[in-house]
Each structure stands twice: as structure tokens, then as C-alpha cells.
N, C-alpha and C positions, 0 to 999 in steps of 0.2 A: 546519565540523563537525570531524571527527577528534577527538572528545572522548570517550575510553574511560571517563572517570569519570561520564558522564552516564548513569544507569540508570533514571531515572523522568522522565517529561515533565512540564514545568510546565503551568500553566493558560494557555491561549491566549486567555482571554476579553477581554484588553485589546489584542489584536492582530487584530481582525476584518478589517482591510483588508490583512493580509499576503498577499502574491501568491506568493512563493517561500519554501519552507522546506527547508534542507539540514541533515539530521540524520545523514548517513551516518558510519559507523564509530563509533558510539556503542554502548553496551551496554543499550539500552532493553528488549530481550527480549520484552515484552508490549505489544500494541496492542489496545485494546478498541473496540467499535463507537462509543463516544462521545468517543474521544480527540481527533479533529479537528472536533468539532461547533463551530459558529460561525465557522469560517474560510470564509466563503462566497466570498471573493475569491481564495482559493488556486488557483493554476493549476499549480504544480509542487511536488512532494514527493519528496525523495530520502532513502530509508531503506536505502540499500545497506550491507551488512555490519554490521548492528546486532545480529546474534544473535537476531533475532525467531524464536521457535519455536512460537508458538501457532496455532491455527486462526484464519483471518480470517473474522470473522463478517459477516453481512449488514449493509450500511450503513456499514462501517468506512471505505471510501474513496469514499463517495457524494456528496461535496461538489459542489455545482452546477457549479462552474467548473473542477474539477480535470482537466487535460488530459494531464499527464505524471507518471508515478509509477514510481519505482524501488524494487523490493523485492528486487533482485539480491543474492545471496550471503548469504542468511539460512538458516533452518532451517524454513521454512514448509512444512507437509505437506498442507494442505487449505484451500480457500476455499469458503465457503457461497454459494449463489445470492444475488445482490444485494449481494455484498461490494464490488463495483467500480461506480461510478457510470456513467451513460450519456454523460457528457461526455468520458470518458477517450479519448484518442487514441493514447497510447503507454504500454504498461506492460512493465517489465523484470522477469522472474521467474527469469532465469538463476541457476544455482547453488543452487537450492532443492531440497527433497525432493519436489517435484511432478513429475508426469508429464503428458504431453498427455492421456492417457486419464483421469486424475484430474480434470482441468479440464473435458474434454469431457463427462464423465459427470455433471457437476453442471449441470443445466439452468439457464441464467441466471447462471452464475459470472462470465462476461465480459459486458461491455455488448453489446447488440444490434449486429450488424454486425462485431463484433471476430472476428478469427481467430487461430489459433495458427501461428507460424512454426517448423517443425521443421528442425533441421540434420541433415544426414546422411542 
């Protein structure tokens, strides 16, 4: 990764068996609910430090096998219910404009059984 010149994501249609995708430190900025559709085998996605600043819509990270997701150090301010799939085991949201009360106030924003770790 570490490609600040990358501002738009290419089509992933020919990469259906991709398991790990590292896009950290790019300038993608916008992620839509269909961005990662078709990546059914994806287990890990790193979008750390991409300057993502939009609302995370329902279904955006609902890939059936996605276990690890880093959205750390972006400018995300809200996530809709259903934004994250049920298979997620670890999600990093450090350094965003989110608060625990925002996430907890959106019923279903995190997968069932997921909790929030609060520091301090």
C-alpha cells in the first residue's frame, strides 16, 4: 500500500478469490456499499489512513468471510446499522470522529456479539 496517488478504487471483479487487501495510506476518501461486492473470499481488509470521510452505509463491509477490518485513522463520523458483516472478529476504528455513544446508539452497527473496548 502506501500509495497516496490512489484516489479511486479499481474494479475487483477479476479478483474474486482475493483473501487479503491492503490499501492503507491511500487517498481513497469515499467507500460505497458496493465497493467490495464480489470479494467473497476476502478475510482481511486494511484501509488505515485513507482519508475516508463518508458515512459508512449498510452492507459496505458485509463480505461473508471478512474477519479483520482496519478503518483506523480516517475521518469516519457515522456507521449505519448493518455496515459491518456478521463474520467480523476484529475491527479497528481508532483515530476517527466516532464515539462509543455514536456506535452504541445505532442498533446493529456492529455485528451481534461485538463489543466496544474503551480506553481510559
